[in-house]
C-alpha positions, 0 to 999 in steps of 0.5 A: 154991697149991703146986707140985707135984715136977718127974716126971723124963723117965726112971725110975730104973734097978733093976740087980739082981743080975749072976747069981743062984746062979751064982757057983760056975759063974762062978768055975769059968769065969774059972779057965778063960778064964786057966790058960793061953793060948790056952784052949778052954772048953766050957760044956754043959747042958740048953737056956735054964739060962744058958750063954750068959749065964755066958759072958757074965758070964766074959768081960765079968769078966775084959775078955778081947780076942780071943775067939772063942764058937760055940754047938754046936746040936743038928744030927741030923748031926754038922757036925765043927768047924762051932762052930770054923768059925762064931767064925772067921767072925765073927771074920774077915771075910778070912784074906789076910795072915794068914800061913797055913802050907801046911797051910792049904789043908786049910781049904778046905772049911769056907770055901769064900768064902776058897779064892781065897786058902788055899794049895792043899789037901794031898795025901791021906795014904794011911795013916790012921794018918799022916792022924791023925798030921798033923792033930795 
């Protein structure tokens, strides 16, 4: 009687293309991320078109360190700096030791969990034009 061939424990991996039909968008994202340091890149579009996958592929292509990624969910009310706050929270669980300037006290409302280590909040400016200039 003939011996039967051994059956492998795991089936062979099937590899497909990383992205199909998105090479132009991937190239643009990679160029935007490498054009200047630091860089901020906004990927937008309707739900489930592959925005997250596109940025993941771009970051994997570049193998960058120190990248913050945040999502902008469609809330009824705008959350000013919401994505930035989410990204910072992902990157840092603590802020003491970061060498923040006195201006970092303005972050207290956004990061109440860090209020005990942030500098005091700056005094509000009476002149709206001066407030806008100070924010730049």
